[in-house]
C-alpha positions in Angstrom: -76.0 12.5 -58.1 -75.3 15.8 -56.2 -77.8 14.9 -53.9 -76.1 12.0 -52.8 -72.8 13.5 -52.5 -74.2 16.1 -49.8 -75.6 13.5 -47.7 -72.1 11.8 -47.7 -70.7 15.0 -46.9 -72.9 15.6 -44.0 -72.4 12.4 -42.9 -68.7 12.7 -42.7 -68.8 16.0 -41.0 -71.5 14.9 -38.4 -69.3 11.7 -37.7 -66.1 14.2 -37.0 -68.0 16.2 -34.7 -69.5 13.4 -32.6 -66.1 12.0 -32.3 -64.5 15.6 -30.9 -66.9 15.7 -28.4 -66.7 12.2 -27.5 -62.9 12.5 -27.2 -63.4 15.9 -25.2 -66.1 14.3 -23.1 -63.9 11.5 -21.9 -61.1 14.1 -21.3 -63.7 16.3 -19.0 -64.8 12.9 -17.2 -61.3 11.9 -16.3 -60.1 15.4 -14.9 -63.7 15.7 -13.0 -62.9 12.2 -11.4 -59.4 13.1 -10.7 -60.4 16.1 -8.8 -62.9 14.1 -7.0 -60.2 11.3 -6.0 -57.9 14.0 -4.9 -60.8 16.0 -2.8 -61.1 12.5 -1.2 -57.7 12.0 -0.3 -57.5 15.4 1.0 -60.4 15.1 3.4 -59.6 11.8 4.6 -56.1 12.2 5.4 -57.3 15.7 7.5 -59.7 13.7 9.5 -58.2 13.7 13.0 -59.7 12.3 16.2 -59.5 14.0 19.3 -58.8 11.8 22.3 -59.1 12.4 25.6 -56.2 12.8 28.4 -57.4 9.6 29.7 -57.3 7.7 26.4 -54.1 8.7 25.7 -52.8 7.3 28.7 -54.8 4.4 28.9 -55.0 3.0 25.6 -52.6 0.5 23.8 -54.2 1.1 20.6 -52.3 4.5 20.3 -49.2 3.9 18.6 -45.9 6.1 19.3 -44.7 8.4 16.9 -48.7 8.4 15.3 -49.6 11.9 15.4 -53.0 12.3 17.2 -54.9 15.2 19.0 -55.4 15.5 22.7 -58.2 17.4 24.5 -58.0 19.1 27.8 -57.2 21.9 30.4 -53.9 23.0 31.6 -53.3 21.7 35.1 -52.6 24.8 37.5 -49.3 25.9 37.9 -47.6 23.1 35.5 -46.1 25.5 32.6 -42.5 25.4 32.9 -40.1 27.1 30.5 -36.6 27.9 31.3 -35.2 31.0 30.7 -33.8 31.9 26.8 -35.1 28.5 26.1 -38.2 27.7 23.5 -38.9 24.2 25.1 -42.0 24.4 27.3 -43.2 21.8 29.6 -46.8 21.3 31.1 -49.7 19.1 32.1 -53.1 18.6 30.6 -56.0 17.0 32.3 -59.5 15.8 31.2 -60.1 15.9 35.1 -59.3 12.1 35.4 -56.1 11.7 34.5 -52.9 14.0 33.7 -50.9 13.9 30.6 -47.1 15.5 30.6 -46.6 17.4 27.5 -43.6 19.2 25.8 -43.9 22.0 23.2 -41.0 23.8 21.1 -42.0 27.4 20.1 -44.5 30.1 20.8 -47.4 29.4 23.0 -50.7 31.3 22.7 -51.9 33.9 25.1 -55.3 32.2 25.7 -53.2 29.2 26.6 -53.3 30.3 30.2 -56.9 31.3 30.5 -58.2 28.8 33.2 -61.4 28.3 31.0 -59.8 27.4 27.7 -59.9 24.2 26.4 -56.4 22.8 24.8 -56.0 20.6 22.0 -52.6 19.5 21.4 -51.4 17.9 18.0 -48.5 15.6 18.4 -47.4 12.2 19.1 -47.2 10.4 22.4 -43.8 8.8 23.8 -43.4 7.0 26.9 -41.8 9.7 28.9 -44.5 12.6 27.3 -46.7 14.1 24.9 -44.5 16.1 22.2 -46.5 18.6 20.4 -46.1 20.0 17.1 -49.1 22.3 17.2 -51.3 23.7 20.0 -55.1 24.9 19.0 -56.6 26.9 22.0 -60.2 27.0 22.0 -61.6 30.3 23.2 -63.7 30.1 26.5 -67.3 30.8 26.2 -68.3 34.3 26.8 -71.6 33.1 27.9 -71.1 31.8 31.3 -73.8 31.0 33.9 -73.8 33.5 36.9 -74.2 32.3 40.5 -77.5 32.2 42.3 -77.4 34.7 45.0 -80.1 33.1 47.4 
């Protein structure tokens, strides 16, 4: 009789431990899936395609007020900023088209380097491209030397 009582007690303890781990496993799985979903959302919203100046100028698909990134080079002598103002006006080119742009705030120093590529993050309006952020890609230190023949 005592042996049967021990088996029932062991069975009850075993069942309680399994239930405890089962519930914890479900909670763990829900937490992991939640983090995976949040990671997916963060990655998906961080993807931004780099358009060329020509694509921005000629594309009807790019909606006004939609944030996009535009890659190009500064047009020589196009940078203008009034004294005491934080608003700068300049133009970017991809070698084919020219895009007028406007930025309010600090401009990075490498912005004025003729070898730098500039990425503007902002939105296109009918009159010009309004930037919220300027990213300057550093020019390569390894430029091929001209042949002296």
